C-alpha positions in Angstrom: -42.1 -12.9 11.1 -38.5 -11.8 11.9 -37.8 -15.2 13.4 -38.9 -17.0 10.2 -36.8 -14.6 8.1 -33.8 -15.2 10.4 -34.2 -19.0 10.1 -34.5 -18.8 6.3 -31.4 -16.6 6.2 -29.5 -19.0 8.4 -30.6 -21.9 6.2 -29.4 -20.1 3.1 -26.0 -19.3 4.7 -25.6 -22.9 5.8 -26.4 -24.2 2.3 -23.9 -21.7 0.8 -21.2 -22.7 3.3 -21.9 -26.4 2.5 -21.5 -25.7 -1.2 -18.3 -23.8 -0.8 -16.9 -26.4 1.6 -17.8 -29.2 -0.8 -16.1 -27.5 -3.7 -12.9 -27.1 -1.6 -12.0 -23.7 -3.1 -12.0 -20.4 -1.3 -11.2 -17.1 -2.8 -10.0 -13.8 -1.3 -8.6 -10.5 -2.4 -5.2 -9.0 -1.7 -3.7 -5.7 -2.9 -1.0 -6.0 -5.6 1.9 -5.4 -3.2 0.9 -8.3 -1.0 0.4 -10.6 -4.0 3.9 -9.8 -5.1 5.2 -10.4 -1.7 3.4 -13.8 -1.6 5.0 -14.8 -4.9 8.4 -13.7 -3.7 8.1 -15.7 -0.4 6.9 -18.7 -2.3 9.8 -18.5 -4.6 12.2 -18.2 -1.7 10.6 -21.3 -0.2 10.5 -23.1 -3.5 6.8 -23.8 -3.2 3.8 -22.9 -5.3 2.0 -19.9 -3.9 -1.3 -21.8 -3.4 0.5 -24.5 -1.4 2.3 -22.1 0.8 -0.8 -20.1 1.6 -2.7 -23.3 2.2 0.0 -24.4 4.7 -0.2 -21.1 6.5 -3.9 -21.3 6.8 -3.8 -24.9 8.0 -1.1 -23.9 10.5 -3.2 -21.1 11.9 -6.4 -23.2 12.1 -4.5 -25.9 13.9 -3.2 -23.3 16.4 -6.7 -22.1 17.0 -8.2 -25.6 17.2 -5.6 -26.9 19.6 -4.2 -23.9 21.5 -2.8 -26.0 24.4 -1.1 -28.4 22.0 0.8 -25.6 20.2 4.0 -27.5 20.6 2.6 -30.3 18.4 1.7 -27.8 15.7 5.1 -28.1 14.0 5.0 -31.8 13.9 1.4 -31.8 12.6 2.4 -29.2 9.9 5.4 -31.4 8.9 3.1 -34.3 8.4 0.6 -32.2 6.4 3.4 -30.8 4.2 4.7 -34.3 3.6 1.2 -35.5 2.7 0.8 -32.5 0.4 4.1 -33.2 -1.3 3.1 -36.8 -1.8 -0.2 -35.9 -3.2 1.3 -33.4 -5.6 3.9 -36.0 -6.7 1.2 -38.6 -7.3 -1.0 -36.2 -9.2 1.9 -35.3 -11.4 2.7 -39.0 -12.0 -0.9 -39.8 -12.8 -1.0 -36.9 -15.3 2.1 -38.1 -17.0 0.8 -41.7 -17.2 -2.5 -40.5 -18.6 -0.7 -38.5 -21.2 1.4 -41.6 -22.2 -1.8 -43.7 -22.5 -3.5 -41.0 -24.6 -0.5 -41.0 -27.0 -0.6 -44.7 -27.3 -4.3 -44.7 -28.2 -3.7 -42.3 -31.1 
């Protein structure tokens, strides 16, 4: 009976993980001082907090995934940052174009 419960539990965890991964959003808690520090560092780096944290997480994951290729981490991160910048620029442009189109329709 324990094995069946364990399999069901694993299946539920796998389904939950799949749902979180599909949504692409993860949440975590920090104490107020660390939150303030994150915003301060983001301001110093002239980046939105979410983007900066995402870059840090991706950098750490890359280091863990490719430990022997740690030298390449910086170049991978530069490419990822560039792609993120491009994506955010395109998203902003699309939003502006949509806003213009909506004004014309009115």
